[in-house]
DRENDO-1510 file (C-alpha; in Angstrom, 1 decimal, always signed):
<recs>
REC; n; res; u; v; w
REC; 1; ARG; +39.8; -6.7; +58.3 .
REC; 2; VAL; +36.9; -4.2; +59.0 .
REC; 3; ASP; +38.5; -1.7; +56.7 .
REC; 4; GLN; +39.0; -4.3; +54.0 .
REC; 5; SER; +35.3; -5.4; +54.3 .
REC; 6; GLU; +34.2; -1.8; +54.1 .
REC; 7; HIS; +36.4; -1.2; +51.0 .
REC; 8; LEU; +34.9; -4.3; +49.3 .
REC; 9; VAL; +31.3; -3.1; +50.1 .
REC; 10; ARG; +32.0; +0.3; +48.7 .
REC; 11; LEU; +33.6; -1.3; +45.6 .
REC; 12; ARG; +30.6; -3.5; +45.0 .
REC; 13; ARG; +28.3; -0.5; +45.4 .
REC; 14; LEU; +30.4; +1.5; +42.9 .
REC; 15; CYS; +30.3; -1.4; +40.4 .
REC; 16; SER; +26.5; -1.7; +40.9 .
REC; 17; ALA; +26.0; +2.0; +40.4 .
REC; 18; MET; +28.1; +1.9; +37.2 .
REC; 19; ARG; +26.1; -1.0; +35.8 .
REC; 20; SER; +22.9; +0.7; +36.8 .
REC; 21; THR; +24.0; +3.9; +35.1 .
REC; 22; HIS; +25.1; +2.0; +31.9 .
REC; 23; ASN; +21.7; +0.1; +31.8 .
REC; 24; HIS; +19.8; +3.3; +32.5 .
REC; 25; HIS; +21.5; +5.2; +29.6 .
REC; 26; GLY; +21.0; +2.2; +27.3 .
REC; 27; LEU; +17.3; +2.0; +28.1 .
REC; 28; ASP; +17.0; +5.8; +27.8 .
REC; 29; ARG; +18.4; +5.5; +24.3 .
REC; 30; GLN; +15.9; +2.8; +23.4 .
REC; 31; THR; +13.0; +4.8; +24.8 .
REC; 32; LEU; +14.2; +7.9; +22.8 .
REC; 33; LEU; +14.6; +5.9; +19.6 .
REC; 34; LYS; +11.2; +4.2; +20.1 .
REC; 35; THR; +9.6; +7.6; +20.6 .
REC; 36; LEU; +11.2; +9.1; +17.5 .
REC; 37; ILE; +10.1; +6.1; +15.4 .
REC; 38; LEU; +6.5; +6.2; +16.7 .
REC; 39; PHE; +6.4; +10.0; +16.1 .
REC; 40; GLY; +7.8; +9.5; +12.6 .
REC; 41; LEU; +5.2; +6.8; +11.8 .
REC; 42; GLY; +2.4; +9.1; +13.0 .
REC; 43; LEU; +3.6; +11.9; +10.8 .
REC; 44; TYR; +4.1; +9.5; +7.9 .
REC; 45; PHE; +0.5; +8.4; +8.1 .
REC; 46; ILE; -0.7; +12.0; +8.3 .
REC; 47; TRP; +1.4; +12.9; +5.2 .
REC; 48; ASN; +0.0; +10.0; +3.2 .
REC; 49; ILE; -3.6; +11.0; +4.2 .
REC; 50; ALA; -3.0; +14.7; +3.4 .
REC; 51; SER; -1.3; +14.0; +0.0 .
REC; 52; GLY; -3.8; +11.4; -1.0 .
REC; 53; ASN; -1.1; +8.7; -1.4 .
REC; 54; VAL; -2.9; +6.5; +1.1 .
REC; 55; VAL; -5.2; +5.2; -1.7 .
REC; 56; ASN; -2.1; +3.8; -3.4 .
REC; 57; TYR; -2.0; +1.2; -0.6 .
REC; 58; ILE; -5.5; +0.5; +0.6 .
REC; 59; ASN; -9.1; +0.4; -0.5 .
REC; 60; THR; -10.8; +3.8; +0.0 .
REC; 61; ARG; -13.4; +2.4; +2.4 .
REC; 62; PHE; -10.6; +1.6; +4.8 .
REC; 63; VAL; -8.9; +5.0; +4.8 .
REC; 64; TRP; -10.4; +5.7; +8.2 .
REC; 65; LEU; -8.0; +3.1; +9.7 .
REC; 66; SER; -5.1; +5.3; +8.6 .
REC; 67; TYR; -6.5; +8.1; +10.8 .
REC; 68; VAL; -6.8; +5.7; +13.7 .
REC; 69; ALA; -3.2; +4.5; +13.1 .
REC; 70; ALA; -1.9; +8.1; +13.0 .
REC; 71; VAL; -3.5; +9.0; +16.3 .
REC; 72; LEU; -2.3; +5.8; +18.0 .
REC; 73; PHE; +1.3; +6.3; +16.9 .
REC; 74; LEU; +1.3; +9.9; +18.1 .
REC; 75; LEU; -0.2; +9.0; +21.4 .
REC; 76; LEU; +2.4; +6.2; +21.9 .
REC; 77; ALA; +5.1; +8.7; +21.0 .
REC; 78; LEU; +3.8; +11.1; +23.6 .
REC; 79; SER; +3.8; +8.3; +26.1 .
REC; 80; GLY; +7.4; +7.5; +25.3 .
REC; 81; ALA; +8.3; +11.2; +25.7 .
REC; 82; TRP; +6.6; +11.3; +29.1 .
REC; 83; ASN; +8.5; +8.2; +30.2 .
REC; 84; LEU; +11.8; +9.9; +29.3 .
REC; 85; LEU; +10.9; +13.0; +31.3 .
REC; 86; ARG; +9.8; +10.8; +34.3 .
REC; 87; SER; +13.0; +8.8; +34.0 .
REC; 88; ARG; +15.1; +12.0; +34.2 .
REC; 89; ARG; +13.1; +13.2; +37.3 .
REC; 90; HIS; +13.9; +9.9; +39.0 .
REC; 91; GLU; +17.6; +10.2; +38.2 .
REC; 92; ASP; +17.7; +13.8; +39.5 .
REC; 93; ALA; +15.9; +12.7; +42.6 .
REC; 94; GLY; +18.6; +10.0; +43.2 .
REC; 95; ALA; +16.4; +7.0; +42.3 .
REC; 96; GLY; +19.0; +5.6; +40.0 .
REC; 97; ASP; +18.1; +2.1; +40.8 .
REC; 98; HIS; +14.6; +2.4; +39.5 .
REC; 99; ASP; +13.7; -0.4; +37.1 .
REC; 100; HIS; +13.2; +1.2; +33.6 .
REC; 101; ARG; +12.8; -2.1; +31.8 .
REC; 102; HIS; +9.0; -2.2; +31.8 .
REC; 103; GLY; +7.6; -1.8; +28.3 .
REC; 104; GLN; +11.0; -1.5; +26.6 .
REC; 105; MET; +11.6; -3.0; +23.2 .
REC; 106; SER; +14.8; -4.8; +22.3 .
REC; 107; TRP; +17.1; -3.4; +19.6 .
REC; 108; PRO; +16.0; -6.0; +16.9 .
REC; 109; VAL; +12.3; -5.2; +17.6 .
REC; 110; LEU; +13.0; -1.5; +17.2 .
REC; 111; ALA; +14.8; -2.1; +13.9 .
REC; 112; LEU; +11.8; -4.1; +12.7 .
REC; 113; VAL; +9.3; -1.4; +13.7 .
REC; 114; ALA; +11.5; +1.2; +11.8 .
REC; 115; VAL; +11.5; -0.8; +8.5 .
REC; 116; PRO; +8.0; +0.5; +7.3 .
REC; 117; LEU; +9.1; +4.1; +8.1 .
REC; 118; VAL; +12.4; +3.7; +6.3 .
REC; 119; LEU; +10.9; +2.0; +3.2 .
REC; 120; GLY; +8.0; +4.5; +3.1 .
REC; 121; THR; +10.4; +7.4; +3.2 .
REC; 122; LEU; +12.9; +6.1; +0.7 .
REC; 123; VAL; +10.6; +4.4; -1.8 .
REC; 124; PRO; +8.4; +6.8; -3.8 .
REC; 125; SER; +4.6; +6.2; -3.4 .
REC; 126; ARG; +3.0; +5.1; -6.7 .
REC; 127; PRO; +0.1; +2.9; -7.6 .
REC; 128; LEU; +0.6; -0.5; -9.2 .
REC; 129; GLY; +1.1; -0.5; -12.9 .
REC; 130; ALA; +2.1; -2.8; -15.8 .
REC; 131; ASP; +5.4; -3.7; -14.3 .
REC; 132; ALA; +3.6; -5.1; -11.3 .
REC; 133; VAL; +1.5; -7.5; -13.3 .
REC; 134; SER; +2.3; -11.1; -12.3 .
REC; 135; GLY; +1.4; -13.4; -15.2 .
REC; 136; ASN; -1.4; -12.5; -17.5 .
REC; 137; VAL; -4.0; -9.8; -16.9 .
REC; 138; SER; -7.3; -11.6; -16.2 .
REC; 139; LEU; -10.2; -11.4; -18.7 .
REC; 140; SER; -12.7; -12.4; -16.2 .
REC; 141; VAL; -13.9; -11.7; -12.7 .
REC; 142; THR; -14.1; -14.8; -10.5 .
REC; 143; GLY; -16.9; -14.9; -7.9 .
REC; 144; ALA; -18.7; -11.9; -9.4 .
REC; 145; THR; -22.0; -11.5; -7.6 .
REC; 146; THR; -23.0; -8.2; -9.1 .
REC; 147; THR; -24.2; -7.7; -12.6 .
REC; 148; ASP; -24.0; -4.2; -13.9 .
REC; 149; PHE; -26.6; -4.2; -16.7 .
REC; 150; THR; -28.3; -1.3; -15.0 .
REC; 151; ILE; -25.2; +0.9; -15.5 .
REC; 152; PRO; -25.4; +2.6; -19.0 .
REC; 153; PRO; -22.7; +1.0; -21.3 .
REC; 154; LEU; -20.8; +4.3; -21.7 .
REC; 155; SER; -20.6; +4.6; -17.9 .
REC; 156; ARG; -19.1; +1.2; -17.2 .
REC; 157; ASN; -15.5; +0.8; -16.2 .
REC; 158; VAL; -13.3; -2.2; -16.9 .
REC; 159; LEU; -14.5; -4.1; -13.8 .
REC; 160; ASP; -18.2; -3.4; -14.7 .
REC; 161; TRP; -17.6; -4.8; -18.2 .
REC; 162; LEU; -16.0; -8.0; -17.0 .
REC; 163; ARG; -18.9; -8.5; -14.6 .
REC; 164; VAL; -21.3; -8.2; -17.5 .
REC; 165; PHE; -19.2; -10.7; -19.5 .
REC; 166; SER; -19.3; -13.2; -16.7 .
REC; 167; LYS; -23.1; -13.1; -16.6 .
REC; 168; VAL; -24.1; -13.2; -20.3 .
REC; 169; SER; -24.8; -16.7; -21.7 .
REC; 170; ASP; -23.4; -15.7; -25.1 .
REC; 171; TYR; -20.7; -13.1; -25.8 .
REC; 172; ASP; -22.6; -12.1; -29.0 .
REC; 173; GLU; -25.1; -10.4; -26.6 .
REC; 174; VAL; -22.6; -7.6; -26.0 .
REC; 175; ALA; -21.4; -7.4; -29.6 .
REC; 176; GLY; -22.0; -3.8; -30.9 .
REC; 177; GLU; -22.2; -2.4; -27.4 .
REC; 178; PRO; -20.4; +1.0; -27.1 .
REC; 179; ALA; -17.8; +1.4; -24.5 .
REC; 180; ASP; -15.7; +4.3; -23.0 .
REC; 181; VAL; -13.1; +3.0; -20.5 .
REC; 182; ILE; -9.9; +4.3; -18.8 .
REC; 183; GLY; -6.9; +2.2; -17.8 .
REC; 184; PHE; -3.2; +1.7; -18.3 .
REC; 185; VAL; -1.7; +0.0; -21.4 .
REC; 186; TYR; -0.5; -3.5; -21.0 .
REC; 187; ARG; +1.1; -5.6; -23.7 .
REC; 188; GLU; +2.6; -9.0; -24.1 .
REC; 189; PRO; +4.9; -10.1; -27.0 .
REC; 190; ASP; +2.3; -12.4; -28.6 .
REC; 191; PHE; -0.5; -9.8; -28.7 .
REC; 192; GLY; +0.2; -8.6; -32.2 .
REC; 193; GLU; +1.0; -5.1; -33.5 .
REC; 194; ASP; -2.6; -3.8; -33.3 .
REC; 195; ARG; -3.6; -5.2; -29.9 .
REC; 196; PHE; -3.2; -4.2; -26.3 .
REC; 197; MET; -5.1; -4.4; -23.1 .
REC; 198; VAL; -6.6; -1.5; -21.2 .
REC; 199; ALA; -6.0; -2.7; -17.7 .
REC; 200; ARG; -6.7; -1.8; -14.1 .
REC; 201; PHE; -5.9; -3.3; -10.7 .
REC; 202; THR; -8.7; -4.3; -8.3 .
REC; 203; VAL; -8.1; -4.0; -4.6 .
REC; 204; SER; -10.4; -5.6; -2.0 .
REC; 205; CYS; -8.5; -4.5; +1.1 .
REC; 206; CYS; -5.0; -3.4; +0.2 .
REC; 207; VAL; -2.4; -3.8; -2.5 .
REC; 208; ALA; -1.4; -7.2; -1.0 .
REC; 209; ASP; -4.6; -8.7; -2.6 .
REC; 210; ALA; -4.5; -6.6; -5.8 .
REC; 211; SER; -5.4; -8.4; -9.1 .
REC; 212; ALA; -4.9; -7.1; -12.6 .
REC; 213; ILE; -7.9; -7.2; -14.9 .
REC; 214; GLY; -8.3; -5.9; -18.4 .
REC; 215; VAL; -10.2; -5.6; -21.7 .
REC; 216; PRO; -8.5; -6.5; -25.0 .
REC; 217; VAL; -8.4; -3.6; -27.5 .
REC; 218; ILE; -7.9; -3.5; -31.3 .
REC; 219; TRP; -6.2; -0.2; -32.3 .
REC; 220; SER; -4.1; +0.5; -35.4 .
REC; 221; GLY; -1.9; +2.9; -33.5 .
REC; 222; THR; -1.0; +0.5; -30.8 .
REC; 223; SER; +2.7; +0.7; -31.6 .
REC; 224; GLU; +2.7; +4.4; -30.6 .
REC; 225; LEU; +1.6; +3.6; -27.1 .
REC; 226; GLN; +4.0; +2.9; -24.2 .
REC; 227; SER; +3.5; +0.3; -21.5 .
REC; 228; ASP; +1.9; +2.0; -18.4 .
REC; 229; ASP; +0.5; +4.9; -20.4 .
REC; 230; TRP; -3.0; +5.8; -19.1 .
REC; 231; VAL; -5.5; +5.9; -21.9 .
REC; 232; ARG; -9.1; +6.5; -22.6 .
REC; 233; VAL; -10.5; +4.0; -25.1 .
REC; 234; GLN; -13.8; +4.6; -27.0 .
REC; 235; GLY; -15.3; +2.1; -29.4 .
REC; 236; GLN; -17.6; -0.9; -29.8 .
REC; 237; PHE; -17.2; -4.5; -28.7 .
REC; 238; VAL; -16.8; -7.3; -31.2 .
REC; 239; VAL; -16.3; -11.0; -30.5 .
REC; 240; GLU; -12.9; -12.2; -31.8 .
REC; 241; GLU; -10.2; -14.6; -30.9 .
REC; 242; PHE; -7.8; -13.5; -28.2 .
REC; 243; ARG; -5.3; -15.7; -26.4 .
REC; 244; GLY; -6.8; -18.7; -28.2 .
REC; 245; GLU; -10.4; -18.1; -27.3 .
REC; 246; ARG; -13.3; -16.1; -28.6 .
REC; 247; VAL; -14.0; -13.2; -26.2 .
REC; 248; PRO; -15.3; -9.6; -26.4 .
REC; 249; VAL; -12.7; -7.3; -27.8 .
REC; 250; LEU; -13.0; -3.5; -27.8 .
REC; 251; LYS; -12.6; -2.3; -31.4 .
REC; 252; ALA; -11.4; +1.3; -30.7 .
REC; 253; THR; -12.4; +4.3; -32.6 .
REC; 254; SER; -10.5; +6.6; -30.4 .
REC; 255; VAL; -7.5; +6.2; -28.0 .
REC; 256; GLU; -6.2; +9.2; -26.2 .
REC; 257; LEU; -3.6; +9.7; -23.5 .
REC; 258; VAL; -5.0; +10.8; -20.1 .
REC; 259; GLU; -3.7; +11.6; -16.7 .
REC; 260; GLN; -3.7; +8.8; -14.1 .
REC; 261; PRO; -7.0; +8.9; -12.2 .
REC; 262; ALA; -7.0; +10.2; -8.6 .
REC; 263; HIS; -8.1; +6.7; -7.6 .
REC; 264; PRO; -6.3; +4.3; -9.9 .
REC; 265; TYR; -7.7; +1.1; -8.4 .
REC; 266; LEU; -11.1; -0.3; -8.9 .
REC; 267; TYR; -12.9; -1.8; -5.8 .
REC; 268; PRO; -15.0; -5.0; -6.1 .
</recs>
């Protein structure tokens, strides 16, 4: 009976050791994967900052947060690497029963954390354009608190002009004003052959709150333009009917293709 009891005790210890080893290796794999994901996220943020692609996602005044995120991800990755080394030391020292569960993530959580890295790697970084417009491009700026009359007309961008339009009591006040604006081409089927909109996206914080705004343009060569072409439009404003209402329309004297600006968004 004593021999049988000793045999059972040894068998239980063996099973316990096997379970501990299995759990230990499983947790080691989780820690390794978590470390690799965090390290990848840190490098991904650094790459976006270095390449300038970060401005495709957030307002330029919040770019500093990307630096903070990159540093935090790399520090967390280093912490994970240190935990792996410490775990190996415990194993070599015979402390196989040490509890490694503290601070571990479950597999579903790891998968969720990996999604931004996978999408960011597989989906090319590009700013929003005509294909991202949801509904009509806005001809006005709601809640505009700044009036840009102090900015010379030829220095105003699309957002500046819409702010001016929102403050004048009569659109005839801007009739004859010269303009020189840059944006992408946006068209709808009912615009007519000689009309398009020179549009931009405004971003307050990040692309999640992006809004499309634009200025109507009259140009005889509109049919030669492609949707999403970036153009520089020069001309003068007239007041004409557009989308069933009388609004300022830019009568172009020149429309030329240009490169996409380094900062394609406008910031309210």
